[in-house]
C-alpha positions in Angstrom: 0.0 0.0 0.0 1.5 3.4 -1.1 0.7 6.7 0.7 -0.8 9.5 -1.4 1.2 12.5 -2.3 -0.2 15.9 -3.2 0.9 18.7 -5.5 -0.5 21.4 -3.2 -1.6 21.4 0.5 -3.4 24.5 1.8 -4.0 25.1 5.5 -6.6 27.6 6.7 -7.1 28.7 10.3 -3.4 28.1 10.8 -3.4 29.8 14.2 -5.2 26.6 15.5 -2.6 24.4 13.9 0.3 22.8 15.8 3.8 23.0 14.2 4.0 19.2 14.6 0.9 18.8 12.5 2.6 20.8 9.8 5.6 18.5 9.9 3.3 15.5 9.4 1.6 17.2 6.4 4.9 17.9 4.7 5.3 14.1 4.3 2.2 14.1 2.2 3.4 16.8 -0.2 5.3 15.9 -3.4 9.0 16.9 -3.5 8.3 19.7 -6.0 4.9 20.5 -4.5 3.7 23.6 -2.6 2.3 24.3 0.8 0.5 27.3 2.1 -0.4 28.3 5.7 -2.9 31.1 6.4 -3.3 32.3 10.0 -5.0 35.1 12.0 -3.6 35.7 15.5 -6.6 37.7 16.6 -8.7 34.5 16.3 -6.4 32.3 18.4 -9.2 30.8 20.4 -7.2 27.7 21.4 -4.0 29.4 22.4 -1.9 27.7 19.8 -0.7 30.7 17.7 2.1 31.3 20.1 3.6 28.0 19.1 4.6 29.5 15.7 7.8 31.1 16.8 10.7 31.9 14.5 12.6 29.1 16.1 9.8 26.6 15.7 9.4 27.5 12.0 13.1 26.8 11.2 13.6 23.8 8.9 9.8 23.6 8.1 10.2 24.8 4.5 9.1 28.4 4.9 10.8 31.1 2.9 11.1 34.6 4.2 8.8 36.5 6.6 5.0 36.2 6.8 3.2 37.8 3.9 0.6 40.1 5.4 -2.9 40.6 4.0 -4.1 43.9 5.6 -7.4 44.1 3.8 -10.8 42.7 4.9 -13.0 41.6 2.0 -15.7 40.0 4.1 -16.7 42.6 6.7 -19.0 45.5 5.9 -17.2 48.8 6.5 -19.2 49.7 9.6 -18.6 46.3 11.1 -14.9 46.6 10.3 -14.8 49.8 12.4 -16.3 47.9 15.3 -13.6 45.2 14.9 -10.9 47.8 14.9 -12.3 49.3 18.1 -12.3 45.9 19.7 -8.7 45.3 18.9 -7.8 48.8 20.2 -9.6 48.1 23.5 -8.8 44.5 24.2 -5.6 43.6 22.3 -2.1 45.1 22.4 -1.6 47.5 19.4 2.0 46.4 19.2 1.0 42.7 18.9 -1.7 43.0 16.2 -2.3 45.3 13.3 -5.7 46.7 12.5 -7.5 45.1 9.5 -8.4 47.7 7.0 -11.1 47.9 4.3 -10.2 47.4 0.6 -9.7 50.7 -1.1 -12.7 50.3 -3.4 -15.3 49.8 -0.6 -17.7 52.4 0.7 -20.3 52.1 3.5 -23.1 52.8 1.1 -22.1 49.9 -1.0 -22.4 47.4 1.9 -25.0 48.7 4.5 -24.9 47.0 7.9 -27.2 47.3 10.8 -25.3 46.9 14.1 -27.1 46.5 17.4 -26.0 45.9 21.0 -28.5 44.8 23.7 -27.1 44.9 27.2 -29.2 42.6 29.5 -29.2 40.6 32.7 -28.4 36.9 32.5 -31.9 36.1 33.4 -33.3 37.9 30.3 -30.8 36.8 27.7 -33.2 34.3 26.1 -35.8 37.1 25.8 -33.2 39.5 24.4 -32.1 36.9 21.8 -35.8 36.3 20.8 -36.2 40.1 20.2 -33.1 40.1 18.1 -34.2 37.1 16.0 -37.7 38.5 15.6 -36.5 41.8 14.4 -34.2 40.1 11.9 -37.1 38.0 10.6 -38.9 41.2 9.9 -36.0 42.4 7.8 -36.0 39.2 5.7 -37.8 39.3 2.4 -37.6 40.2 -1.3 -36.1 43.6 -0.5 -33.1 42.2 1.4 -32.9 39.1 -0.8 -32.7 37.1 2.5 -34.8 34.5 4.2 -35.3 33.2 7.8 -32.7 30.4 7.2 -30.1 33.1 6.8 -30.3 33.9 10.5 -27.7 32.4 12.7 -27.6 32.5 16.5 -24.2 32.0 18.1 -23.7 31.3 21.8 -20.6 31.2 24.0 -21.5 27.9 25.6 -23.7 24.9 25.0 -25.7 25.7 28.2 -26.4 29.2 27.0 -27.4 28.0 23.5 -29.9 25.5 24.9 -31.5 28.2 27.0 -31.8 30.4 23.8 -33.4 27.7 21.6 -35.8 26.8 24.4 -37.0 30.4 24.5 -37.2 30.6 20.7 -39.2 27.3 20.7 -41.7 28.8 23.2 -42.2 31.7 20.7 -42.8 29.2 17.9 -39.5 29.9 16.1 -38.1 26.6 14.7 -34.3 26.0 14.9 -31.6 23.5 14.1 -28.8 23.4 16.5 -25.6 21.6 17.6 -26.1 21.9 21.4 -25.7 18.8 23.5 -23.8 18.0 26.7 -22.9 14.6 25.3 -19.9 14.8 23.0 -21.1 12.0 20.7 -24.5 13.5 20.3 -22.9 16.9 19.6 -20.8 15.4 16.9 -23.8 13.8 15.3 -25.7 17.1 15.4 -22.7 18.9 13.7 -22.8 16.4 10.9 -26.5 17.3 10.3 -26.0 21.0 10.7 -26.5 22.7 7.4 -26.8 26.3 6.4 -29.4 25.2 3.8 -32.0 24.0 6.3 -35.1 26.2 6.2 -35.1 27.2 9.9 -33.0 29.5 12.1 -29.6 28.1 12.8 -28.0 28.0 16.3 -24.6 26.8 17.3 -21.6 27.7 19.4 -18.9 30.2 18.5 -16.4 27.4 18.4 -18.5 25.4 15.9 -19.1 28.4 13.6 -15.4 29.5 13.4 -14.4 29.8 9.8 -18.1 30.3 8.7 -19.9 33.6 7.9 -23.5 34.8 7.6 -25.4 38.0 6.8 -27.8 37.8 9.8 -26.1 37.0 13.1 -27.2 37.2 16.7 -24.3 36.7 19.1 -24.9 36.0 22.8 -22.0 36.9 25.1 -22.0 35.7 28.7 -18.7 37.0 30.0 -15.4 38.4 28.9 -12.2 37.1 30.2 -8.6 37.3 29.0 -9.0 33.7 27.9 -12.0 34.2 25.7 -11.3 37.6 24.1 -10.2 35.9 20.9 -13.5 33.9 20.8 -15.6 37.1 21.1 -13.6 38.8 18.4 -14.2 35.8 16.2 -17.9 36.1 16.8 -18.2 39.8 15.9 -16.2 39.3 12.7 -18.5 36.5 11.3 -20.9 39.0 9.6 -20.7 39.0 5.8 -21.1 42.0 3.6 -23.9 42.1 1.1 -25.2 44.9 -1.2 -28.7 44.4 0.2 -27.5 44.8 3.8 -26.1 42.7 6.7 -27.3 42.5 10.3 -25.6 41.8 13.5 -27.0 42.0 17.0 -24.9 41.3 20.2 -26.8 40.3 23.3 -24.4 40.8 26.2 -24.8 39.8 29.9 -21.4 41.1 31.0 -21.6 44.7 32.3 -17.8 45.1 31.8 -18.5 45.2 28.0 -21.2 47.8 28.2 -18.9 50.7 27.5 -17.7 49.0 24.3 -21.4 48.3 23.3 -22.3 52.0 23.7 -20.0 52.7 20.8 -22.3 50.7 18.5 -24.9 52.6 16.3 -27.8 51.0 18.2 -27.4 50.4 22.0 -30.3 49.4 24.3 -30.8 48.0 27.8 -33.0 45.2 28.9 -33.1 44.7 32.7 
């Protein structure tokens, strides 16, 4: 039995990749083949990006310094400003560079409705329902969107289950990946499809690498450990000429000051 060799190997989300895994992959690349690693340190939710030191990368086939891609081609301009503000507040400016919009992009080309709802933990389900309900009203022929385009992202499985329970009480159907049992959770992920004709609900970890036009993000708390996870969440919204929508439902009062910088800020107590 012979092992397969490939002409090209492309690795996305490289900040989640261990250098040892890269070494193993090199064995699957043809001698004259090419390999590409793409990474974003601001989305280092597993704490593995620090493994990619200059010393660790020696002898791994890399040539020269990292090639930097400064432009964002996914985020609407208004959402990009929010992402820049997040980095300014919660990351070291010396460590990360701000993403910038491509030169040919204007806010009018990619409208985006940005909303922040600050609430108590007891009312997070209600706040998420309000956010989903208002997005459902925005769906239709004018926006070229439908209810299946709405995605609810939660920080934890427990929080996610509370949200879909509340939505279910309000007769809003969902498909989700929430389960305390790891095996059941994997099964649900296999059946999770953006094409299903209901509202989608999943964790931030599960949605990493995906994007959507309509996003409701529920934040329970902010710690130094999960800052990258929160940044990943607010950068999942995708630009569209007919408009994009993002609502953050936040239960952590320490983030209220950041939320007040959003175009639409409200309190539910």
